[in-house]
N, C-alpha and C positions, 0 to 999 in steps of 0.2 A: 504494500500500500504506500502510495506517495501523496504528499500534500503539496499542491502548487500555490495555494493561497488561502486566505481566510476573509470572511465577510461578516460584519456585525451590523445589525439593524435594530433600531429602537424608535418607538413613537411615543412622544409625551405631549399631551394636550393638543393633538393634531399635527404637531411638527415632527417630521421624520428625520432621523439621523442615520447616515450610512457610512461605514468605513470599510474599505476593501484593500487588502495588501497582497501582492503577488510575490511568492517566494521562489518561483521558477525563473527561467530565463525570459528574455524579452518577448518570445513567442507566446508566452502565457499571459502577458499583461492585458491584452485586449479582452480575453475571456473573463479575467478577474476584475479589472478596473473599468473596462469599457473603452480604454484608449491604449493602443499598443505602445505608445511612447513612455508611459508613466507606470511606475511600479506600485503606486498607492494613491488612493482617492478618499477624500472626506466630502460628504454632501449633506446639505440641509434642505428640506423641501416642505412645502405646505400648500394645501388647497383649502379654500374657505369661502365664506359668504362675505362679500365686501360691503354689505348693507345696500339697501335700495333695490334688492333683487339681483344685483350683479355678483359674479363670482370672481375670484382671483386665484392665481397659482404662482409659486416661485420655486426655483431650484438654484442653488448655489453649490457648485462643485469645485474643489481645489485639488489639482493633480500634482503629484510629487515626482521629481526626477532626480535620480542619483547624481551627486556631484554638481548640482545646480548652483548658480551664483546668487540665487534669491534666498531670502530668509527661510530657514527650515527646509531647504531644497525644493521650495515651491516652483513648479514648472509652468502651471497654467491655471487660471481661474475662469470658469464659465458661469455667467449669471443669466438666467432666463426668467422673465416676468411676463405674466399675461393678466389682463383685466377685461372682464366682460362688462361692457357699459350697458348694453341691453341684451335681450335674448337673441338679437340678430346682429349685434355689432361688438366685436372684440378687438382690442389692440394688444400688441405684444412687443417686447424688446429683448434682445439678447446681446450680451457683451462678453468678449473674450479678451483676457489680459494675460500676457506672459512676461518673461524677463525683459523683453524689449519695450514693453508698454502696451498700449492698446493695439490689438491685432484686428479685431472685427467688431463692428456695432451694427446690429440689424434692427430695423423698425418695420413693423407690419400691422396690417389691419385686415380683419376678416368680416365680410358682410354676407349674410345669408338672407334669402328671400323666401 
């Protein structure tokens, strides 16, 4: 029996925490952490009622890279936020930050009829 990684999940008051660490080589990283470049990930996420009938969700994941120049070997942070304004209109934004600074910022709107 071999262990290639470990994942811990916990939900407190609707906020989900996830930590996953890959013990194997780089080929195992994607299966364990969801990103082949990083050996470890910490995520916080929540879905809820934003009041007024609209819902919201957010995910914040920080990935760790061995021998990174960032604090605690942080390699990349991905933030994804979505707000349901009405039942037919949702806006979202996603932000990716790595050791070089801002990598990507995505803005979106979804309209349904």
